[in-house]
C-alpha positions, 0 to 999 in steps of 0.5 A, a space after each residue: 512159847 512165843 513169850 519165851 522165845 522173845 525173852 531169849 532173843 532180847 537176852 541174847 541181843 546185847 551179846 550179839 552186838 558185842 561180838 559183832 563190834 569186836 570183828 575187825 579186818 586185817 590186811 594180810 598181803 602187802 599193799 604193793 603185792 598184786 594178784 594175791 589169790 588161791 589162799 589157804 589158811 591154818 591155825 596152829 593147834 599148839 598156839 592158837 594165836 599163830 596162823 599161817 596162810 599161803 597164797 599166789 602173789 605177784 610183784 612182791 618183791 619184783 622177782 620170779 618168786 610168785 608164792 608167799 607164806 603169811 604169818 601171824 602170832 597175834 591171832 591175825 591182827 598183824 601179818 608178816 610176809 615170808 616168800 616161798 623158796 623157788 630155786 627154779 623160778 617156776 610158776 607156783 600156786 594152788 596153795 594148801 597149808 596144814 598144821 600137824 598136831 605137834 605144831 609142824 606146818 606144811 605148805 604144798 603147791 603146784 610148780 611148773 614151767 612152759 605150760 602155756 607155751 606150745 613149744 617151751 624152751 623149758 618145761 616141768 610140772 610138779 607139786 612141792 612142799 615146804 615145812 616149818 617147825 617154828 610157826 612159819 618164821 622159817 621154812 625148809 627147802 622144797 620137797 617134791 611130792 611129784 615132778 616131771 622134767 623136760 615135759 609139760 605133760 602130765 600136768 599136776 594140779 590142785 593138791 590137798 593135804 590131810 594128816 592121819 590123826 586117828 590114834 588107833 589108825 595103823 598109819 597114824 601121823 602119816 601125811 596124805 596128798 591128793 590132786 588132779 592129774 591132766 594127761 594134757 592140760 586143756 586138750 579136747 581129745 577124748 583120749 586125754 583124761 584127768 585122774 585123781 592121784 595120791 601120795 603118802 608121806 610117813 615122816 610128816 612131809 620129808 619124803 613121799 612114796 610113789 604116786 598111785 591113781 585112786 579114781 575109778 573113772 577119769 574126766 576130760 582135760 578141758 578144766 571144766 565141769 566134766 574134769 575130775 
């Protein structure tokens, strides 16, 4: 048995070196950009050389736009930066990128104002989504999954997306979005809780249904281990 295993390892060793030698590192975000973080990346099932990433990004270009799409059509060797629409100049982040089976790409993220200020002049909290039907070259205007104007509470945080891909599902092709809702972000008051909430789109992200709560029990609002 040992002789057999040794023979197999010797046989596979040159192939492993070959695969390792082909690995390369490519820069995705521009060199002038700062604080590229909270990255999500997805592969187009219609064109496997087409990948799209979404990320928080700072100081590129110098404007109020803090989010970007990164797009490649050569399997990740070279990337183009396409800024995310931000008509209200809000802070954006917690990106999630997903492809539909037909090649449509959706990119969701949080969008808010005034969260870090005790008495903000402007306040809002929501989750927005953009769509691309050309592999990330161009993007639709924002669709709001949920939005609260003139208030910083509740705070909507960390969305995630999935398409219903099961052919026998009665909700086939529906787009689902779930996230954490903070009654009052950072509060230590036990009356303030976090919950997991959910919204569904029946048209691949063009419109979303009213939000429902799906968690049975809440957590605290301090954004720590006991927060849901």
